[in-house]
N, C-alpha and C positions, 0 to 999 in steps of 0.2 A: 888713386883708385886701387883698391886691393880686392882680389877675388871677385871682380866684376861688381864691386860696390862703390858707389860714389860717396865720398866723404864730404859732408857739409860742416864746416867749422863755424860755430856761432860764438862770437867773441863778446864777453861781458853781458850775457843775457839778462842778469839781474839789475846791473847798474845802467846799462844802455839798452833798455827794452820797454820804454814807457808809452810807446805809440802803437802797440799791437805788432811789434816787429817780429814776433814769433810767426805771424802770418806770412812774412816773407819766406821764412824757413819752410813753413808748411806748404806754401805754393811750390817751392822747388821740389819737395819730397813728393807731393801729389802728382805733379806733371812728369817727373822722372819715372815714377812707378807706372803711370799710364803709358809710358814708352818702354816698359819692361826693363827699366834700369833700377836696380835696388839701391837704397841709400842708407847711410849711417850718419846721424847727427851727433857731433861731438861738441859739448859746451865747454868753453874755456872761462875760468874764473881767475881773478887776480891771485898770483902766487902759484898757480898750477904749472905743471910742465907743459909748455906749448907743443902740440903735435908737430912732428917734422914733416908730415904730409897732409895735404888737404886739396880738395878739388874745387871747392867754392868756399869763400869766406864771407860771412855776413856780420856787419857791425850796425847795431840799431841806434835809435834815438835816446838821448838822455840829457839831463840838466847839467849846467856848469858845475854844480857842486859835485856831481858824480865824476866829471872829468878831472876835477882837482884831486879827488880821492884816489883816482887811478894813475896819477902822474908818474909815480915811481915804476909802476908795472908797465905802463906804456913805454917808458924809456927802456926797460929791461927786454921787452919782446918786440920793440919797434923794428929792429933790423930784420927779424924773422918774418914779420908781416910784410915788410917791403919786398923781401925775397920771394914771397908767394906771388905778389903782383908782378915782379920782374920776370918770374918764370911763366907768366901767362895765366896764372890762376885767377878766375874772376873774383874780384873783391867787390861786394855790394855794401856800400857805406851810406847810411840814410840819416838825415837830420843831424843831431849832435854827433852821430857816428861819422858823418861826412866831415864835420868840423874837426873831429879828433883824428881823422885820417889825413889831414893836411899837415903842413910843417909846424904850425902853431895856432893855438886859439888865443886871441888877444882880447881880454875882458875889458870892460870899461874901468874897472878898478883892480888893482893887484897886478901881480907879475903874469906874463904870458905862460901858457901851458904848452909844453912840447907835445906834438902829435906824432902819429906813426910815420908821417912823411911819405905816404903812398902817393899823394898828389902834391905837386910843387905849387903850393898856394898857401894863403893865410886866411883864417876865419876871424874877422874883426867884429866883435860885438858892439852894440850901441847904434846900429842902423835903425831905420824906421821899421817898426814891427809890421810884418805882413801876415794877416790871417785871412785866408782866401782859398776858394777852389782854384785849382792849378791846371792849366792846359798847356801842353808842350809839344814840340816836334823834335823827337830825339835824334841825336847824331850817332847813337850807339848802333853798331852793326847788327841788324835784325836778320831773320831768315828771309829768303827771297819772297816778295809779295806781301810781307807783313806790314800793316799800317804803322807809320812813324808817329802818329798822334797818340800822346799819352795823357792821362787824366789823374788827378790826385788832389792833395790838400797841402798847403804850406802854412806853417805857423812858426815864424822865427824873426829875430831882429839882428841878423848877421849879414855883413857884407863879405863876399868871397873875393879875394884878390888873387887872380890866377897869374902865375908867372908867364912871361912871353913864351908862346909856342904850345901852351897847354890847351887842349881842345875842350870846349864845354860839353856837357852831357846833352844839352838840348837848347833849342831856341824857344823863347817864351812867347806863347800866343796870348796868354792872360795870366797875370800874376806878377810877383816881384822878382823871383829868381835870385841871382847873385847880387842884385842891386848895384850893378856895375854900369859903365857908360853905355854898353850895348845890352839889349834884353836877352841875356843868356842865363842858363841854369846849370849848376853843377860842374863836374869835371870828368874827363876820361883819361886813363892811361892804360894802354894795352887793352886787356879784357876787363879791367876794373873800372867802376864808375862810382861817383859820389853825387848825391842829390839831397835836397831838402824836401823832396816829394814824399809825402806820407799817404796813408790810406788804408792798409799798407800798399806800397806801390806795385809789388809783384802780383798779388791776387787781382788787383784792379786792371792790370795790363799784362795779360797772359803772353802776348807776343814778346815782351821783355823777358819774362821768365824763360821762354823757349830759347831766346838768344843767349842767356846766361848758361843754360844747360848745354846748348850747342857749342859754346866756347869751351866749356869744361870738358866735354867728351871729345871734341876735336883735338884738344891738347894731348889726349890719351890715345889718339888713333882710332877712336870709335865714333860712329855717326849717331846723330840724334834725330829721330823722326817723330814729331808729335802725332798723337792719334786723336783727331777731332771727334770721333765717335765716343771715345772714352772720357773726353773732357767737355762734352757738349753742355752738360748742366752748369758746371762752374764757369764755362765760357759765356753762357747766357747771363748768369748773374753779373759777371764783370762788364759785359756789354751794356746791360741795363743801368748799372751804376755809373758807367762813363757817360751814358746818355743823359742821366740826371745832372751830372756835373756840367755838361755842355748846355743844358737847358737853363741852369740857374747861375752860371758862372758870373755873368755881368751884374746880376742883381745882388749876388752874395758878396761882392768885393768890398773889403773894408780896409781902411788905413787907421791904425791905432798909434797914437803918439807915444 
């Protein structure tokens, strides 16, 4: 954070941004500004010089072909992305971005793709495809009193293999999640989290956006206080969207071979 401005680093927005992932960045900007925190969004493209400072890092969803094309650049900047997470910078990795933030993406054919290694896990393709509304109880630390129930959408055919000791992002109430032995979803390390929850996840779940901003500002010695009056309208939209998910989640569930 420089000059009282929160820097949001959006990694590979063109290649890894196929599911409205700019909405996650927009949610962070909007809620920060509602709390009188100015923001600057920095987009990182392959081959650029990666910024040495960031307060939040966002990696969006993208196809396997994009991950393959990014392989050399991921290896080049992987250590720096890991250092952000180690330093307590919230890393929000969604969909294919979550896969790419693990140690490796293992396709059904061809060689594995090295990931950023933020999460000690592997993303193994070829699992049962899950296309479904998604309801979770998050384990990510939220602000006091915030509801832990999250809603969104999942669309992936990936099994996430977490290393021993890695905390899941959430417990699955409805949906596939990591497709592991226990019904869990995603991963957490420090203030970073990875998940296949789309929607996008942050606009749909403002309490999670608040938690990310609180982690980012606390790291810098500044408090974050959301202003319910200034976010009332977008909070209402999110609440109504989550209610729709809850109402239709069981009816909408699909298993696609």
